MDAnalysis code that builds the backbone (N, CA, C; Angstrom):
import MDAnalysis as mda
import numpy as np

u = mda.Universe.empty(570, n_residues=190, atom_resindex=np.repeat(np.arange(190), 3), trajectory=True)
u.add_TopologyAttr("name", ["N", "CA", "C"] * 190)
u.add_TopologyAttr("resid", np.arange(1, 191))
u.add_TopologyAttr("resname", ["MET", "PRO", "PHE", "LYS", "THR", "ILE", "PRO", "LEU", "LEU", "PHE", "PHE", "VAL", "PHE", "ILE", "PHE", "ILE", "GLN", "CYS", "ASP", "SER", "LYS", "LYS", "GLU", "GLU", "ILE", "SER", "ILE", "GLY", "GLU", "ILE", "THR", "GLU", "ARG", "SER", "PRO", "GLU", "GLU", "ILE", "ALA", "SER", "ILE", "VAL", "ASP", "TYR", "ALA", "PRO", "SER", "PHE", "GLN", "LEU", "ALA", "SER", "ILE", "ASP", "GLY", "SER", "GLN", "VAL", "GLY", "LEU", "GLU", "ASP", "LEU", "LYS", "GLY", "LYS", "TYR", "LEU", "TYR", "VAL", "ASP", "ILE", "TRP", "ALA", "THR", "TRP", "CYS", "ARG", "PRO", "CYS", "LEU", "GLN", "GLN", "LEU", "PRO", "ALA", "MET", "LYS", "GLU", "LEU", "GLU", "GLU", "LYS", "TYR", "ARG", "ASP", "GLN", "ASN", "ILE", "GLU", "PHE", "VAL", "SER", "ILE", "SER", "ILE", "ASP", "SER", "ASP", "ARG", "ASP", "LYS", "GLY", "LYS", "TRP", "GLN", "LYS", "MET", "VAL", "ARG", "ASP", "LYS", "GLN", "MET", "ALA", "GLY", "VAL", "GLN", "LEU", "PHE", "ALA", "GLY", "LYS", "GLY", "THR", "SER", "PHE", "GLN", "ARG", "ASP", "TYR", "GLU", "ILE", "SER", "SER", "ILE", "PRO", "LYS", "PHE", "LEU", "ILE", "ILE", "GLY", "LYS", "ASP", "GLY", "GLU", "ILE", "LEU", "ASN", "GLU", "ASN", "PRO", "PRO", "ARG", "PRO", "MET", "ASP", "HIS", "VAL", "THR", "GLY", "GLN", "VAL", "ASN", "GLN", "GLU", "LEU", "VAL", "ALA", "ILE", "LEU", "ASP", "GLY", "LEU", "LEU", "LYS", "ASN", "GLU", "ILE"])
u.atoms.positions = np.array([
    [-22.525, 22.646, 46.443],
    [-22.757, 21.799, 45.293],
    [-21.493, 21.833, 44.428],
    [-20.955, 20.659, 44.070],
    [-19.743, 20.622, 43.248],
    [-20.026, 21.186, 41.846],
    [-18.977, 21.758, 41.275],
    [-19.067, 22.405, 39.953],
    [-19.529, 21.436, 38.865],
    [-19.149, 20.164, 38.949],
    [-19.475, 19.178, 37.921],
    [-20.973, 18.871, 37.860],
    [-21.697, 19.067, 38.922],
    [-23.117, 18.730, 38.921],
    [-23.970, 19.849, 38.328],
    [-23.458, 21.049, 38.255],
    [-24.232, 22.173, 37.696],
    [-24.599, 21.912, 36.236],
    [-23.647, 21.525, 35.352],
    [-24.049, 21.235, 33.971],
    [-25.064, 20.099, 33.886],
    [-24.916, 19.091, 34.753],
    [-25.841, 17.978, 34.743],
    [-27.242, 18.435, 35.131],
    [-27.342, 19.270, 36.145],
    [-28.640, 19.790, 36.561],
    [-29.259, 20.656, 35.456],
    [-28.441, 21.439, 34.786],
    [-28.917, 22.286, 33.682],
    [-29.504, 21.414, 32.567],
    [-28.816, 20.335, 32.220],
    [-29.282, 19.413, 31.179],
    [-30.613, 18.777, 31.581],
    [-30.719, 18.332, 32.809],
    [-31.959, 17.708, 33.299],
    [-33.094, 18.718, 33.243],
    [-32.841, 19.956, 33.665],
    [-33.859, 21.006, 33.630],
    [-34.353, 21.249, 32.200],
    [-33.420, 21.348, 31.232],
    [-33.784, 21.568, 29.829],
    [-34.584, 20.380, 29.317],
    [-34.160, 19.160, 29.644],
    [-34.848, 17.963, 29.181],
    [-36.288, 17.938, 29.696],
    [-36.462, 18.263, 30.960],
    [-37.806, 18.278, 31.552],
    [-38.659, 19.351, 30.881],
    [-38.088, 20.526, 30.647],
    [-38.813, 21.616, 29.997],
    [-39.249, 21.193, 28.593],
    [-38.329, 20.583, 27.828],
    [-38.653, 20.163, 26.459],
    [-39.720, 19.075, 26.482],
    [-39.602, 18.142, 27.435],
    [-40.534, 17.031, 27.508],
    [-41.935, 17.534, 27.868],
    [-42.018, 18.548, 28.692],
    [-43.325, 19.048, 29.124],
    [-44.019, 19.859, 28.033],
    [-43.291, 20.269, 27.001],
    [-43.867, 21.087, 25.936],
    [-44.193, 20.292, 24.686],
    [-44.272, 18.975, 24.792],
    [-44.587, 18.155, 23.619],
    [-45.979, 18.514, 23.122],
    [-46.079, 18.686, 21.825],
    [-47.364, 18.975, 21.216],
    [-47.593, 17.977, 20.090],
    [-48.837, 17.755, 19.833],
    [-49.159, 16.870, 18.730],
    [-49.048, 17.665, 17.433],
    [-48.314, 17.129, 16.505],
    [-48.127, 17.792, 15.222],
    [-48.969, 17.066, 14.196],
    [-49.782, 17.820, 13.488],
    [-50.584, 17.180, 12.448],
    [-50.014, 17.538, 11.089],
    [-50.116, 16.599, 10.196],
    [-49.628, 16.805, 8.841],
    [-50.831, 17.117, 7.976],
    [-50.700, 18.148, 7.177],
    [-51.813, 18.597, 6.342],
    [-52.225, 17.578, 5.304],
    [-53.321, 17.868, 4.662],
    [-53.824, 16.996, 3.616],
    [-53.027, 17.187, 2.342],
    [-53.003, 16.154, 1.539],
    [-52.339, 16.238, 0.247],
    [-53.323, 16.853, -0.735],
    [-52.872, 17.891, -1.402],
    [-53.723, 18.539, -2.396],
    [-52.992, 18.562, -3.723],
    [-53.751, 18.462, -4.774],
    [-53.156, 18.552, -6.102],
    [-53.083, 20.011, -6.497],
    [-52.046, 20.350, -7.241],
    [-51.879, 21.718, -7.727],
    [-52.309, 21.786, -9.183],
    [-52.885, 22.891, -9.506],
    [-53.278, 23.088, -10.904],
    [-52.028, 23.392, -11.725],
    [-52.095, 23.200, -13.040],
    [-50.941, 23.548, -13.883],
    [-50.513, 25.009, -13.712],
    [-51.468, 25.887, -13.474],
    [-51.140, 27.313, -13.271],
    [-50.329, 27.511, -11.993],
    [-50.723, 26.775, -10.917],
    [-49.983, 26.880, -9.663],
    [-48.565, 26.337, -9.822],
    [-48.456, 25.214, -10.522],
    [-47.134, 24.625, -10.740],
    [-46.271, 25.581, -11.552],
    [-46.822, 26.167, -12.596],
    [-46.069, 27.105, -13.437],
    [-45.607, 28.308, -12.634],
    [-46.401, 28.713, -11.640],
    [-46.033, 29.904, -10.868],
    [-44.862, 29.651, -9.921],
    [-44.552, 28.374, -9.607],
    [-43.433, 28.107, -8.692],
    [-42.157, 27.708, -9.430],
    [-42.215, 27.671, -10.752],
    [-41.031, 27.356, -11.553],
    [-40.074, 28.539, -11.477],
    [-38.805, 28.247, -11.279],
    [-37.782, 29.284, -11.219],
    [-37.161, 29.436, -12.604],
    [-37.330, 30.606, -13.201],
    [-36.792, 30.842, -14.534],
    [-35.418, 31.497, -14.450],
    [-34.579, 31.163, -15.411],
    [-33.229, 31.729, -15.486],
    [-33.339, 33.221, -15.799],
    [-32.554, 34.039, -15.119],
    [-32.560, 35.465, -15.439],
    [-32.091, 35.704, -16.884],
    [-32.711, 36.646, -17.522],
    [-32.356, 36.978, -18.896],
    [-30.944, 37.551, -18.952],
    [-30.268, 37.336, -20.058],
    [-28.952, 37.939, -20.264],
    [-28.749, 38.236, -21.730],
    [-27.815, 39.090, -22.013],
    [-27.385, 39.445, -23.364],
    [-25.865, 39.576, -23.282],
    [-25.131, 38.615, -23.871],
    [-23.684, 38.563, -23.708],
    [-22.979, 38.502, -25.061],
    [-21.717, 38.937, -25.051],
    [-20.906, 38.903, -26.275],
    [-20.444, 37.477, -26.552],
    [-20.593, 37.052, -27.799],
    [-20.112, 35.728, -28.188],
    [-18.673, 35.849, -28.686],
    [-18.063, 34.717, -28.928],
    [-16.677, 34.683, -29.384],
    [-16.521, 35.393, -30.724],
    [-17.579, 35.414, -31.540],
    [-17.491, 36.093, -32.844],
    [-17.896, 37.560, -32.775],
    [-18.206, 38.048, -31.570],
    [-18.528, 39.465, -31.394],
    [-20.005, 39.794, -31.428],
    [-20.846, 38.852, -31.807],
    [-22.285, 39.118, -31.820],
    [-22.843, 39.031, -30.390],
    [-24.035, 39.528, -30.193],
    [-24.703, 39.460, -28.901],
    [-25.649, 38.257, -28.895],
    [-25.585, 37.470, -27.830],
    [-26.446, 36.302, -27.676],
    [-27.162, 36.423, -26.343],
    [-28.470, 36.251, -26.401],
    [-29.273, 36.316, -25.190],
    [-29.914, 34.982, -24.877],
    [-30.419, 34.849, -23.676],
    [-31.107, 33.638, -23.269],
    [-32.279, 33.352, -24.208],
    [-32.963, 34.393, -24.633],
    [-34.090, 34.232, -25.570],
    [-33.648, 33.552, -26.867],
    [-32.438, 33.849, -27.313],
    [-31.915, 33.255, -28.551],
    [-31.681, 31.753, -28.423],
    [-31.554, 31.276, -27.201],
    [-31.214, 29.870, -26.957],
    [-32.425, 29.018, -26.569],
    [-33.582, 29.662, -26.452],
    [-34.784, 28.915, -26.062],
    [-35.135, 27.880, -27.121],
    [-35.774, 26.824, -26.662],
    [-36.151, 25.737, -27.558],
    [-35.228, 24.538, -27.435],
    [-34.091, 24.735, -26.785],
    [-33.142, 23.647, -26.530],
    [-32.858, 23.596, -25.037],
    [-32.466, 22.409, -24.581],
    [-31.952, 22.305, -23.221],
    [-30.564, 22.926, -23.224],
    [-30.222, 23.609, -22.159],
    [-28.907, 24.239, -22.061],
    [-28.131, 23.628, -20.903],
    [-26.925, 23.176, -21.202],
    [-25.994, 22.790, -20.151],
    [-24.991, 23.935, -20.094],
    [-25.063, 24.709, -19.026],
    [-24.288, 25.945, -18.919],
    [-23.076, 25.727, -18.023],
    [-21.924, 26.145, -18.524],
    [-20.644, 26.067, -17.807],
    [-20.168, 27.496, -17.579],
    [-20.091, 27.910, -16.328],
    [-19.596, 29.248, -15.997],
    [-18.172, 29.063, -15.486],
    [-17.233, 29.737, -16.135],
    [-15.823, 29.449, -15.915],
    [-14.974, 30.702, -16.138],
    [-13.650, 30.544, -16.001],
    [-12.671, 31.604, -16.304],
    [-11.355, 30.950, -16.713],
    [-10.570, 31.671, -17.479],
    [-9.305, 31.126, -17.995],
    [-8.296, 30.827, -16.898],
    [-8.377, 31.524, -15.775],
    [-7.422, 31.342, -14.688],
    [-7.831, 30.219, -13.728],
    [-8.984, 29.620, -13.933],
    [-9.548, 28.621, -13.011],
    [-9.112, 27.215, -13.412],
    [-8.171, 26.657, -12.674],
    [-7.645, 25.324, -12.988],
    [-8.723, 24.236, -12.961],
    [-9.610, 24.186, -11.934],
    [-10.679, 23.177, -11.962],
    [-11.597, 23.332, -13.185],
    [-11.770, 24.568, -13.643],
    [-12.580, 24.796, -14.849],
    [-11.912, 24.154, -16.059],
    [-10.612, 24.372, -16.185],
    [-9.867, 23.867, -17.331],
    [-9.804, 22.339, -17.339],
    [-9.821, 21.729, -16.160],
    [-9.802, 20.270, -16.067],
    [-11.065, 19.656, -16.677],
    [-12.131, 20.428, -16.730],
    [-13.402, 19.925, -17.261],
    [-13.456, 19.939, -18.798],
    [-12.550, 20.673, -19.442],
    [-12.621, 20.866, -20.891],
    [-12.630, 19.576, -21.721],
    [-11.750, 18.606, -21.482],
    [-11.793, 17.400, -22.316],
    [-13.140, 16.669, -22.233],
    [-13.689, 16.540, -21.036],
    [-14.980, 15.867, -20.880],
    [-16.096, 16.691, -21.519],
    [-15.996, 18.012, -21.411],
    [-17.003, 18.881, -22.025],
    [-16.999, 18.691, -23.538],
    [-15.794, 18.603, -24.119],
    [-15.689, 18.378, -25.567],
    [-16.338, 17.048, -25.969],
    [-16.111, 16.010, -25.164],
    [-16.713, 14.705, -25.456],
    [-18.240, 14.776, -25.401],
    [-18.755, 15.474, -24.405],
    [-20.208, 15.617, -24.280],
    [-20.782, 16.399, -25.459],
    [-20.096, 17.464, -25.844],
    [-20.563, 18.255, -26.990],
    [-20.612, 17.398, -28.246],
    [-19.631, 16.537, -28.417],
    [-19.604, 15.651, -29.578],
    [-20.725, 14.613, -29.493],
    [-20.909, 14.025, -28.327],
    [-21.937, 12.994, -28.124],
    [-23.332, 13.535, -28.423],
    [-23.608, 14.773, -28.035],
    [-24.945, 15.346, -28.172],
    [-25.033, 16.370, -29.310],
    [-24.110, 16.315, -30.247],
    [-24.027, 17.313, -31.314],
    [-25.340, 17.495, -32.073],
    [-25.992, 16.452, -32.439],
    [-27.214, 16.542, -33.233],
    [-28.477, 16.383, -32.387],
    [-28.348, 16.613, -31.090],
    [-29.478, 16.482, -30.174],
    [-29.993, 17.875, -29.790],
    [-31.043, 17.903, -29.013],
    [-31.665, 19.165, -28.613],
    [-31.050, 19.720, -27.315],
    [-29.723, 19.611, -27.209],
    [-28.995, 20.144, -26.052],
    [-27.906, 21.073, -26.578],
    [-27.857, 22.268, -26.022],
    [-26.830, 23.244, -26.395],
    [-25.875, 23.401, -25.212],
    [-24.593, 23.332, -25.495],
    [-23.581, 23.524, -24.460],
    [-23.131, 24.983, -24.519],
    [-23.337, 25.678, -23.408],
    [-23.073, 27.112, -23.354],
    [-21.998, 27.360, -22.297],
    [-20.868, 27.912, -22.725],
    [-19.784, 28.246, -21.796],
    [-19.730, 29.752, -21.655],
    [-19.788, 30.220, -20.406],
    [-19.816, 31.653, -20.140],
    [-18.622, 32.012, -19.264],
    [-17.754, 32.849, -19.819],
    [-16.553, 33.267, -19.096],
    [-16.855, 34.462, -18.196],
    [-16.328, 34.397, -16.983],
    [-16.420, 35.548, -16.081],
    [-15.026, 36.127, -15.820],
    [-14.163, 36.003, -16.829],
    [-12.855, 36.659, -16.750],
    [-13.065, 38.172, -16.671],
    [-12.073, 38.874, -16.169],
    [-12.159, 40.339, -16.131],
    [-12.080, 40.883, -17.559],
    [-12.573, 42.085, -17.746],
    [-12.573, 42.698, -19.081],
    [-11.167, 42.777, -19.672],
    [-10.178, 43.018, -18.838],
    [-8.807, 43.131, -19.359],
    [-8.284, 41.785, -19.878],
    [-8.938, 40.668, -19.473],
    [-8.520, 39.341, -19.922],
    [-9.406, 38.785, -21.042],
    [-10.213, 39.639, -21.643],
    [-11.099, 39.168, -22.714],
    [-10.290, 38.591, -23.884],
    [-9.169, 39.218, -24.220],
    [-8.306, 38.710, -25.286],
    [-7.740, 37.335, -24.943],
    [-7.388, 37.141, -23.695],
    [-6.884, 35.843, -23.236],
    [-7.978, 34.780, -23.395],
    [-9.225, 35.145, -23.054],
    [-10.361, 34.241, -23.215],
    [-10.540, 33.870, -24.693],
    [-10.520, 34.868, -25.568],
    [-10.691, 34.616, -27.002],
    [-9.606, 33.679, -27.528],
    [-8.363, 33.925, -27.111],
    [-7.246, 33.099, -27.548],
    [-7.409, 31.655, -27.056],
    [-7.793, 31.497, -25.802],
    [-7.944, 30.153, -25.249],
    [-9.065, 29.395, -25.968],
    [-10.178, 30.044, -26.217],
    [-11.291, 29.386, -26.909],
    [-10.836, 28.904, -28.284],
    [-10.095, 29.748, -28.978],
    [-9.619, 29.370, -30.317],
    [-8.528, 28.306, -30.257],
    [-7.533, 28.503, -29.382],
    [-6.414, 27.553, -29.283],
    [-6.873, 26.158, -28.856],
    [-7.813, 26.090, -27.937],
    [-8.298, 24.797, -27.433],
    [-9.476, 24.278, -28.249],
    [-9.818, 25.013, -29.295],
    [-10.914, 24.626, -30.200],
    [-12.173, 24.249, -29.416],
    [-12.530, 25.166, -28.532],
    [-13.708, 24.946, -27.703],
    [-14.963, 25.129, -28.556],
    [-15.854, 24.165, -28.473],
    [-17.086, 24.186, -29.273],
    [-18.229, 24.757, -28.430],
    [-19.434, 24.528, -28.889],
    [-20.598, 25.028, -28.170],
    [-20.710, 26.532, -28.319],
    [-21.574, 27.121, -27.543],
    [-21.779, 28.563, -27.555],
    [-20.818, 29.172, -26.543],
    [-19.909, 30.010, -27.020],
    [-18.895, 30.626, -26.163],
    [-19.259, 32.090, -25.933],
    [-19.549, 32.428, -24.672],
    [-19.986, 33.781, -24.321],
    [-19.076, 34.384, -23.265],
    [-19.022, 35.719, -23.270],
    [-18.203, 36.453, -22.309],
    [-19.104, 37.355, -21.476],
    [-19.141, 37.102, -20.158],
    [-19.951, 37.917, -19.253],
    [-19.116, 38.979, -18.554],
    [-17.845, 38.676, -18.301],
    [-17.008, 39.592, -17.534],
    [-17.149, 39.344, -16.040],
    [-16.284, 40.005, -15.299],
    [-16.227, 39.818, -13.847],
    [-17.039, 40.915, -13.144],
    [-17.768, 40.520, -12.095],
    [-18.500, 41.484, -11.277],
    [-19.666, 42.135, -12.014],
    [-20.231, 41.443, -12.965],
    [-21.308, 42.003, -13.783],
    [-22.679, 41.596, -13.243],
    [-23.711, 42.134, -13.874],
    [-25.074, 41.766, -13.471],
    [-25.316, 40.280, -13.703],
    [-24.682, 39.696, -14.711],
    [-24.825, 38.258, -14.943],
    [-24.382, 37.483, -13.699],
    [-23.225, 37.831, -13.168],
    [-22.705, 37.149, -11.987],
    [-23.641, 37.340, -10.795],
    [-24.170, 38.535, -10.626],
    [-25.095, 38.802, -9.519],
    [-26.422, 38.075, -9.738],
    [-26.972, 38.161, -10.945],
    [-28.272, 37.540, -11.230],
    [-28.242, 36.029, -11.032],
    [-27.137, 35.411, -11.398],
    [-27.014, 33.961, -11.276],
    [-26.341, 33.538, -9.970],
    [-26.064, 34.509, -9.115],
    [-25.487, 34.256, -7.788],
    [-24.242, 33.374, -7.869],
    [-23.305, 33.763, -8.726],
    [-22.071, 33.006, -8.918],
    [-21.065, 33.427, -7.849],
    [-20.802, 32.520, -6.930],
    [-19.832, 32.817, -5.873],
    [-18.556, 31.999, -6.039],
    [-18.636, 30.917, -6.826],
    [-17.442, 30.114, -7.091],
    [-17.610, 29.450, -8.455],
    [-16.480, 29.115, -9.041],
    [-16.489, 28.446, -10.339],
    [-15.555, 27.246, -10.272],
    [-15.728, 26.261, -11.116],
    [-16.741, 26.194, -12.153],
    [-18.129, 26.022, -11.552],
    [-19.104, 26.571, -12.250],
    [-20.513, 26.476, -11.859],
    [-21.263, 25.965, -13.075],
    [-22.108, 24.986, -12.881],
    [-22.874, 24.403, -13.974],
    [-24.362, 24.530, -13.679],
    [-25.147, 24.642, -14.733],
    [-26.601, 24.735, -14.641],
    [-27.216, 23.944, -15.788],
    [-28.421, 23.470, -15.580],
    [-29.207, 22.938, -16.685],
    [-30.464, 23.785, -16.759],
    [-30.670, 24.375, -17.928],
    [-31.826, 25.239, -18.162],
    [-32.717, 24.556, -19.189],
    [-34.015, 24.572, -18.929],
    [-34.985, 23.932, -19.803],
    [-35.249, 24.709, -21.076],
    [-36.016, 24.102, -21.958],
    [-36.288, 24.677, -23.279],
    [-37.040, 26.001, -23.212],
    [-37.758, 26.228, -22.123],
    [-38.509, 27.482, -21.980],
    [-37.816, 28.465, -21.044],
    [-36.580, 28.153, -20.652],
    [-35.823, 29.067, -19.794],
    [-35.928, 28.763, -18.318],
    [-36.578, 27.661, -17.958],
    [-36.703, 27.309, -16.553],
    [-35.420, 26.634, -16.063],
    [-35.044, 26.925, -14.836],
    [-33.859, 26.288, -14.257],
    [-34.273, 24.892, -13.805],
    [-33.703, 23.885, -14.451],
    [-34.030, 22.494, -14.123],
    [-33.110, 21.945, -13.051],
    [-31.857, 22.392, -13.048],
    [-30.898, 21.896, -12.067],
    [-29.849, 22.981, -11.819],
    [-29.784, 23.463, -10.586],
    [-28.827, 24.517, -10.229],
    [-27.442, 23.987, -9.908],
    [-27.330, 22.688, -9.776],
    [-26.040, 22.106, -9.414],
    [-25.900, 20.704, -10.003],
    [-25.936, 20.606, -11.341],
    [-25.811, 19.280, -11.949],
    [-24.377, 18.764, -11.833],
    [-24.183, 17.495, -12.102],
    [-22.819, 16.948, -12.071],
    [-21.915, 17.662, -13.076],
    [-20.649, 17.708, -12.746],
    [-19.642, 18.275, -13.660],
    [-19.431, 17.307, -14.829],
    [-18.904, 17.805, -15.941],
    [-18.670, 16.928, -17.098],
    [-17.736, 15.762, -16.816],
    [-16.698, 15.993, -16.015],
    [-15.717, 14.941, -15.753],
    [-15.960, 14.305, -14.389],
    [-15.957, 12.984, -14.364],
    [-16.019, 12.232, -13.123],
    [-14.598, 12.190, -12.568],
    [-14.378, 12.804, -11.410],
    [-13.018, 12.897, -10.864],
    [-12.476, 11.554, -10.390],
    [-13.343, 10.582, -10.187],
    [-12.872, 9.247, -9.778],
    [-12.298, 8.506, -10.975],
    [-13.037, 8.541, -12.097],
    [-12.606, 7.784, -13.271],
    [-11.776, 8.610, -14.251],
    [-11.912, 9.932, -14.193],
    [-11.234, 10.789, -15.152],
    [-11.921, 10.800, -16.512],
    [-13.077, 10.172, -16.595],
    [-13.843, 10.079, -17.836],
    [-15.086, 10.968, -17.753],
    [-15.871, 10.958, -18.820],
    [-17.134, 11.695, -18.824],
    [-18.016, 11.163, -17.693],
    [-18.627, 12.072, -16.978],
    [-19.460, 11.732, -15.830],
    [-20.747, 11.050, -16.300],
    [-20.895, 9.780, -15.989],
    [-22.049, 9.004, -16.443],
    [-23.347, 9.432, -15.756],
    [-23.241, 10.007, -14.583],
    [-24.429, 10.542, -13.912],
    [-25.000, 11.708, -14.736],
    [-24.123, 12.551, -15.259],
    [-24.561, 13.652, -16.112],
    [-25.144, 13.125, -17.420],
    [-24.519, 12.118, -18.002],
    [-25.027, 11.508, -19.234],
    [-26.450, 10.993, -19.010],
    [-26.687, 10.344, -17.880],
    [-28.025, 9.822, -17.568],
    [-29.045, 10.960, -17.472],
    [-28.646, 12.074, -16.875],
    [-29.542, 13.230, -16.759],
    [-29.866, 13.793, -18.140],
    [-28.842, 13.994, -18.955],
    [-29.056, 14.548, -20.293],
    [-29.871, 13.594, -21.161],
    [-29.591, 12.298, -21.088],
    [-30.371, 11.307, -21.829],
    [-31.833, 11.332, -21.373],
    [-32.039, 11.494, -20.074],
    [-33.399, 11.566, -19.528],
    [-34.165, 12.762, -20.063],
    [-33.493, 13.895, -20.182],
    [-34.148, 15.083, -20.747],
    [-34.589, 14.811, -22.177],
    [-33.700, 14.213, -22.960],
    [-34.005, 13.941, -24.352],
    [-35.106, 12.880, -24.490],
    [-35.124, 11.927, -23.594],
    [-36.131, 10.863, -23.625],
    [-37.528, 11.449, -23.419],
    [-37.627, 12.500, -22.613],
    [-38.918, 13.136, -22.346],
    [-39.466, 13.867, -23.562],
    [-38.638, 14.107, -24.562],
    [-39.065, 14.830, -25.749],
    [-39.841, 13.952, -26.720],
    [-39.606, 12.676, -26.650],
    [-40.179, 11.760, -27.643],
    [-41.647, 11.553, -27.384],
])
């Protein structure tokens, strides 16, 4: 038997085996979930207590009652820094709304001064927090790359683990997809 026919025979054998094992698959009934069941499957943001730019401690509990658009970044991260102008525009647009912009630095402890200087020099608004590198915050939120963005609900529930970035890289302007999401959150409040 020529070598070229062996793979062909193997494929035919697998196909016949798969075809002979066809089973009827049934789809279950649709059931409604109670509010308690729905609440039990909501993923809540892990609690944290972090140093703010003014030296006070700020925790997730302190921020409840508002939607949070969270930016996890570092001073050495060029893609993070590219987001700053659009982030500033968003903070201005939603200044008097029920959305808080929270920026959390994961710079190393030795670069905390660099973080403080950058926040002040670039006049970064919103809630500015320092988590540090390799901390429980990074582990709890499973931060493997930055920039990382999250949307957290008013009660601490994670609404979106991967929302759009502030800047649309195609237009170089504020990301309108993100604006639509934030507007939608606010619309649900009325």
